[in-house]
C-alpha positions in Angstrom: -17.5 131.9 92.6 -13.8 131.1 93.0 -13.0 127.2 93.6 -11.9 126.3 96.8 -7.9 125.5 96.3 -8.1 122.9 99.2 -11.2 121.3 97.9 -10.1 120.9 94.4 -6.7 119.4 95.6 -8.5 116.9 97.7 -10.4 115.9 94.8 -7.6 115.7 92.6 -5.6 113.5 95.0 -8.6 111.4 95.8 -9.9 110.4 92.1 -7.1 111.6 89.6 -4.4 109.5 88.6 -1.6 111.5 86.9 0.8 110.8 84.1 4.2 109.6 85.9 2.3 109.4 89.2 3.6 109.3 92.7 2.0 111.0 95.3 4.9 112.7 96.7 5.8 114.5 93.7 2.1 115.8 93.9 1.5 117.4 97.4 1.4 121.1 96.1 0.6 121.0 92.3 -0.4 124.2 90.6 -4.0 124.3 90.0 -4.5 125.9 86.6 -7.5 127.8 85.8 -7.0 129.7 82.8 -4.1 130.8 80.4 -3.6 133.6 78.1 -0.6 134.1 75.7 2.5 132.7 77.3 0.8 132.8 80.8 -0.8 130.3 83.1 -3.0 131.4 85.8 -3.9 129.3 89.1 -7.1 129.4 90.9 -5.6 131.6 93.5 -5.0 134.2 90.7 -1.3 133.7 90.6 0.5 133.9 87.2 3.3 132.1 85.7 5.2 132.3 82.5 4.8 129.0 80.7 8.2 128.1 80.0 7.5 124.7 78.5 4.4 125.6 76.5 2.3 123.1 78.2 4.3 120.0 77.4 6.3 121.4 74.4 3.3 121.6 72.3 1.2 125.1 73.0 3.1 126.8 70.1 0.4 129.6 69.5 -0.1 130.3 73.3 -2.9 129.8 75.3 -6.4 131.5 75.1 -6.6 131.6 71.1 -10.1 131.9 70.3 -9.6 131.2 66.6 -8.9 127.7 67.5 -12.0 127.7 69.8 -14.2 128.9 67.0 -12.9 126.3 64.7 -13.5 123.5 66.9 -17.4 124.9 67.6 -18.0 125.4 63.8 -16.9 122.0 63.2 -18.6 120.4 66.0 -21.8 122.0 65.3 -21.6 120.3 61.7 -19.8 117.1 62.3 -18.1 116.3 65.5 -17.0 112.9 64.5 -16.8 110.5 61.5 -15.0 107.4 61.2 -12.1 107.3 58.6 -12.1 103.6 58.2 -12.2 102.4 55.0 -15.5 103.2 53.0 -15.8 106.6 54.6 -13.9 109.8 55.1 -14.6 113.3 56.0 -13.7 116.8 54.5 -11.3 118.2 57.4 -9.3 114.9 57.2 -8.9 115.1 53.4 -7.9 118.9 53.5 -5.4 118.6 56.4 -3.6 115.5 54.7 -3.9 117.4 51.4 -2.1 120.5 53.1 0.5 118.4 54.8 1.5 116.7 51.6 5.2 117.7 51.0 4.9 120.3 53.6 7.8 118.6 55.9 9.8 117.0 53.3 9.1 116.9 49.8 9.3 112.7 49.9 6.3 112.6 52.6 3.1 112.9 50.7 0.9 110.5 52.5 -0.8 111.1 56.1 -2.0 108.5 58.6 -3.5 110.4 61.5 -3.3 109.2 65.1 -4.2 111.0 68.5 -0.9 111.6 69.8 2.9 110.9 69.6 3.1 107.7 71.2 0.2 106.3 68.7 2.2 108.0 65.9 5.4 106.0 66.9 3.5 102.9 67.5 1.9 103.4 63.8 5.6 103.9 62.6 7.1 100.8 64.2 4.2 98.8 62.8 4.6 100.4 59.2 8.3 99.7 59.3 7.4 95.8 59.7 4.6 96.0 57.1 7.0 97.4 54.5 9.7 95.0 54.8 7.2 92.1 54.7 6.0 93.7 51.3 9.7 93.8 50.3 10.1 90.2 51.1 12.3 90.5 54.1 10.4 89.8 57.0 13.2 89.5 59.4 13.8 93.3 59.5 12.0 94.2 62.5 14.5 95.3 64.9 14.5 99.2 65.7 17.8 101.3 66.6 17.0 103.8 69.2 19.3 106.1 71.2 20.0 106.5 74.9 18.2 109.2 76.2 15.5 109.1 73.7 11.8 109.5 74.4 9.2 108.4 71.9 6.3 107.6 74.2 5.3 105.1 77.1 2.9 103.0 75.3 4.6 99.3 75.4 6.2 99.4 72.2 6.9 103.3 72.3 8.4 102.7 75.9 10.9 99.9 74.6 12.2 102.7 72.1 12.3 105.3 74.8 16.0 105.0 76.1 15.4 106.3 79.7 15.1 103.3 81.7 13.3 105.1 84.7 10.4 104.5 82.3 11.0 100.6 82.1 11.7 99.4 85.7 8.0 98.4 86.7 6.9 97.7 83.4 9.2 95.1 82.2 9.6 92.8 79.9 10.0 95.4 77.3 8.9 94.4 73.7 12.0 92.6 72.0 13.8 93.7 69.2 14.7 97.4 70.2 18.4 98.2 70.6 20.3 101.3 72.2 23.2 103.3 71.2 24.6 106.2 72.7 23.2 109.7 71.8 25.0 112.3 69.9 25.4 114.4 73.2 28.2 116.7 72.9 28.6 117.5 76.5 28.3 113.8 77.7 29.0 111.7 74.9 29.7 108.3 76.4 30.8 106.5 73.4 34.4 106.0 71.8 35.6 108.9 69.9 38.2 107.3 67.2 41.5 109.3 65.9 40.3 111.8 63.5 36.5 111.5 64.2 34.1 113.9 65.4 31.6 113.1 68.1 28.9 113.5 65.4 30.7 110.8 63.0 31.3 108.8 66.2 27.8 108.8 67.4 26.5 107.6 63.9 29.4 105.2 63.5 27.5 103.4 66.7 24.6 103.3 64.9 26.2 101.5 62.1 28.0 99.2 64.4 24.6 98.2 66.0 23.3 97.6 62.6 26.1 95.2 61.6 26.2 93.5 65.1 22.6 92.8 64.8 22.8 91.9 61.5 21.4 94.4 58.3 18.6 91.7 57.7 17.1 92.0 61.0 17.2 95.7 61.6 14.3 97.4 59.8 14.6 101.0 60.9 16.5 103.9 63.2 14.2 106.1 65.1 15.6 109.3 66.3 14.4 112.9 67.6 16.2 115.5 65.8 16.7 117.2 69.1 16.1 115.0 72.2 13.7 116.6 74.4 12.8 114.9 77.4 16.3 113.4 77.5 17.7 117.0 78.2 17.3 119.0 75.1 20.1 117.3 73.4 21.0 119.3 70.2 23.3 116.8 67.7 26.4 118.0 66.0 25.6 119.2 62.5 27.4 116.2 60.8 25.3 113.7 62.6 22.4 113.4 60.8 23.8 113.5 57.3 26.1 110.5 58.2 23.2 108.9 59.9 21.3 109.0 56.5 23.9 107.6 54.6 24.3 104.7 57.0 20.6 103.9 56.9 20.7 104.2 52.9 23.9 101.7 52.9 22.3 98.9 54.8 18.6 99.5 53.5 17.4 100.6 56.8 14.5 103.1 57.3 14.9 106.3 59.1 12.1 107.4 61.3 12.2 111.1 62.5 10.5 111.6 65.6 9.6 115.4 65.3 6.7 115.1 67.9 8.4 118.2 69.6 10.4 119.6 67.0 7.9 119.8 64.3 5.9 122.9 63.1 8.6 125.5 63.8 9.6 124.8 67.3 13.6 124.7 66.1 13.3 127.7 64.0 12.7 125.7 60.9 9.2 124.3 60.1 10.8 120.5 60.4 14.3 120.1 62.4 16.0 117.8 59.8 15.8 120.4 57.2 18.4 122.1 58.9 20.9 119.1 57.9 19.5 118.5 54.6 18.0 115.3 55.5 14.7 113.7 54.7 13.4 110.7 56.6 11.4 107.9 55.3 8.8 108.0 58.2 8.1 111.2 60.1 5.9 111.0 63.6 4.4 114.1 64.6 1.8 115.5 67.1 2.0 118.3 69.9 2.4 121.3 67.5 -0.1 120.5 64.8 -2.9 121.8 67.1 -0.7 123.9 69.5 -2.1 121.3 71.9 -5.9 122.3 71.7 -7.0 119.0 70.8 -5.3 115.7 70.5 -3.9 114.8 67.1 -0.8 113.2 65.8 0.4 110.8 63.2 2.9 109.6 60.6 3.9 110.9 57.3 5.4 108.0 54.8 7.5 108.3 52.0 6.2 107.7 48.6 7.7 104.4 48.2 6.1 102.9 51.2 2.9 104.4 50.3 3.2 102.7 46.9 4.0 99.4 49.0 0.8 99.9 50.9 -1.3 100.8 47.6 0.0 97.8 45.4 -0.6 95.2 48.1 -3.0 91.9 47.4 -6.1 92.2 49.6 -4.6 89.7 52.2 -1.7 91.7 52.7 -3.7 95.0 53.2 -2.4 97.4 55.8 -4.3 96.1 59.0 -4.1 98.9 61.2 -6.2 101.5 62.7 -7.4 103.9 65.6 -11.1 104.8 66.1 -10.2 108.6 66.2 -8.0 108.6 63.0 -8.7 111.5 61.0 -11.0 113.1 63.7 -12.8 115.8 61.8 -12.7 118.4 64.7 -9.1 117.7 65.7 -8.2 118.0 61.9 -10.0 121.4 61.7 -8.4 122.9 64.6 -4.8 121.6 63.1 -6.0 123.3 59.7 -6.8 126.6 61.6 -3.5 126.3 63.6 -1.3 126.0 60.5 -3.0 129.2 59.0 -2.0 130.8 62.3 1.7 129.5 62.5 2.1 130.5 58.6 0.2 133.9 59.1 2.6 135.0 62.0 5.6 133.7 60.7 6.0 131.6 63.9 9.1 129.4 62.7 10.9 132.2 61.9 10.1 133.9 65.3 11.2 130.8 67.1 14.3 131.4 65.3 14.9 134.9 66.5 13.5 134.6 70.0 15.5 131.5 70.3 18.7 133.1 69.8 17.9 135.7 72.2 16.9 133.2 74.7 20.1 131.1 74.0 22.3 134.1 74.6 20.8 135.1 77.5 21.1 131.5 79.1 24.5 131.3 77.9 25.4 134.6 80.2 24.7 132.0 83.1 27.5 130.0 82.3 29.4 132.6 84.7 27.9 130.5 87.6 30.3 127.7 88.8 27.7 125.2 88.8 26.3 125.8 85.3 28.0 123.3 83.0 26.4 123.7 79.9 24.0 125.7 78.1 22.6 124.5 74.7 19.8 125.0 72.2 18.2 125.2 68.9 15.2 127.5 68.0 13.0 128.1 71.1 14.2 125.0 72.8 16.8 125.5 75.2 18.6 123.8 78.3 20.7 124.8 81.3 22.7 121.9 82.7 23.9 122.1 86.4 26.9 120.2 87.6 28.7 120.2 91.1 31.7 121.4 88.9 32.8 122.3 85.6 35.7 119.9 85.6 34.4 116.6 86.5 30.7 117.5 85.2 29.6 115.4 88.3 25.8 115.7 89.4 25.0 118.8 91.2 21.3 117.4 92.6 20.2 121.0 92.2 17.8 120.8 89.4 14.7 120.5 91.6 15.5 123.3 93.8 16.4 125.6 90.9 13.0 124.9 89.4 11.3 125.6 92.4 13.0 128.8 92.9 12.0 129.7 89.3 8.2 128.5 90.1 8.7 130.8 93.3 9.2 133.7 90.9 6.6 133.0 88.3 8.3 131.0 85.8 7.1 127.4 85.1 9.5 125.0 83.7 10.7 121.4 84.1 13.6 119.8 85.6 15.2 116.5 84.1 17.3 115.6 86.6 20.0 118.5 86.8 18.9 119.9 83.5 16.6 122.8 83.4 14.3 122.9 80.1 13.0 125.7 78.5 10.5 125.7 75.6 7.9 128.6 75.8 5.1 129.2 73.1 6.4 130.7 69.8 4.3 134.0 70.3 6.7 135.0 73.2 8.0 138.6 73.1 11.5 139.8 73.6 10.6 141.3 77.3 9.1 137.8 78.2 12.2 136.0 77.0 14.6 138.6 79.0 12.2 137.8 81.8 12.8 133.9 81.6 16.6 134.7 81.8 16.3 137.1 84.8 14.1 134.6 86.8 16.6 131.8 86.0 19.8 134.2 87.1 17.8 135.0 90.5 16.9 131.2 91.1 20.6 130.2 90.6 21.7 133.0 93.1 19.2 131.9 95.5 20.1 128.3 95.4 23.6 129.3 95.8 25.3 127.8 92.5 
């Protein structure tokens, strides 16, 4: 029997507290009943292209029975087992072994968490631990960027560079410092003579390190492509310069690849594009294609050795109950099989080029100021006019017009973000572009 949408909505509004909750944003939500491939279906039978792959994470699409079977099989054998020291489980061991060197050659050791915020919390604590082991306990500050998103648990929120997440939860955790993002369309830092925007953005990180004092700065954290901040693709020279700066001042580099990892940008992991290796990498989302909660950090061999050679009283006292959850790890293993077998990183590269080219055709609209992307991670930014780049305040109207035509996506202010499942077909890519064009025409841009 079909659930009554009105009853479901009433129950939802009475009893369910949503992320980023305010009742005015939740008057007419989509009540999703099922999904297949890149499509979502509501309880009323309406279908929508999932233009954001859930929340950037459903890489292999909805309704995959291989992952469901992997979970069923593991749960029938051993649903949960603690990996606190003194016990382990087969799936956690197998997944850690498979991930060794998979992202970057220097990252061979994995700590599992349940998601991206937990992963970044783990990274921050590991930075503090490492520098204490190295005899530099003052190196606790973290340099982050404006428009960054690293989660909204307390320390992760403090690293996040979006003030709307701060206001009602102040004071933030001390020791987090923000600098301008490498945002070519709206770079808000000074570009000196002879500098590129990438060099200038990296220089601002170095100036922050020097201003705070290198003996107080433990790490820089950076998304290779900033997701929730507006799909900000950095200039190609930014990360090589940033790596050099971190090395020069003995500062660790944390790559937040929660969104960009496992093929989203057309490479298995995004910093590979620029020939850069991080000291710590946080991951989540794509490791299971969102089918079960799993995340974690990978650490460099040097950090691993600092942990393994510590005296007992200086051991790495960090833990989560669900670290190395066997069912989540089983799904992660099967998901990697599917990603590799389908060549989905390369598919993201090819389909991403098609999506970006299609969206770039929308630059003919007077209020489309910028179109950018890397792999299957693209954005269209609206402006009042191209010369001033002033806000258009049309993002939500365009998003709603897309929804009316069967495309689910997200507006970040005036930025429309697109990150569909990597299995998307060429026809479905073209459908996204067509709907976006129709939405812009309807809104009158």
